[in-house]
N, C-alpha and C positions, 0 to 999 in steps of 0.2 A: 560531441559526446558529453553527456552530463552524468556525473557520478552522484548518486543519491543514496543517502542512508535510509533504509527501510526499517521501521520498528513494528513488530507484530505484537498485538495485545490479545490476551484471553484466548479464545478458541482459535484465532488465527495463529497464535504462537504454537499451540499444540499441533495444528495441521502442518505448519511450515517446518516444525521441529527446530526452529531457531528463534531467538528473541529479537535479533537484529542482524542485518547484513547490508553491505554496500553493493549496489548494482549500477551498471553502466547502461544508460539509456540514450537513444538518439537525441540530438539537440532539438529543442522545441517540443519534446514529448509532453503530452497532456497527462493529467492525473489518471484519467480513465484508461488511456493507453498503457500507462505504467502498471495499473492494476491488472490489466489483461496480460501483460508480460509476466507479472508475478504469478498469475494463475497457470501460465505455461510452465513455469519453473516448479510450482507447488500446486499440482492439480486439485488437491483437497480444498484449496481456497474457493473453488467454484461453488462448493456446497455452502460455504459461509457467505459468499458474495451477495446474496439477495438483500441483506440489510446492512451491509458494511458501509461505514462512513470512513472517509479518508481525510486526513489532516496534513497540511503542509506547514512546517515550521510552527507547530502548535495551534494552528487555526484550521477549522473545518474548511474544506475546499470543494469546489464544484468539479465535476469530471473534466470540464474543458479548460481548467486552470493549467497554465504551462509551468513545468518544472525547470529549475535552473541548477547548474552545477553547484554542489554543496548543500542543496536542500535536504530536509528531513521529511520523509513521508511516513505517516503512521497509519496502520491498518487497524481500524476499530470495529470489531464485530458488534452485532446488536447485543444489547444487555437486557436480560429478563429480570424482573424483580417484582416485588409485591409490597 
């Protein structure tokens, strides 16, 4: 089991109704699988999911990156600007 701190930013924070939480994930869980698990806990994230970027320990991560116990996973929704 890996305990991962999840940080929600911007619209993801609004949808999840929390700024941060610690979740328990199976050992060897990928970033993509972790996000899918978060969507199960916070279904509104599915609407945000299309352009979401995920960062592990402050660095953007690919969906197949493996999480370790104590990692920090940030959910970064798309940003619109002009």
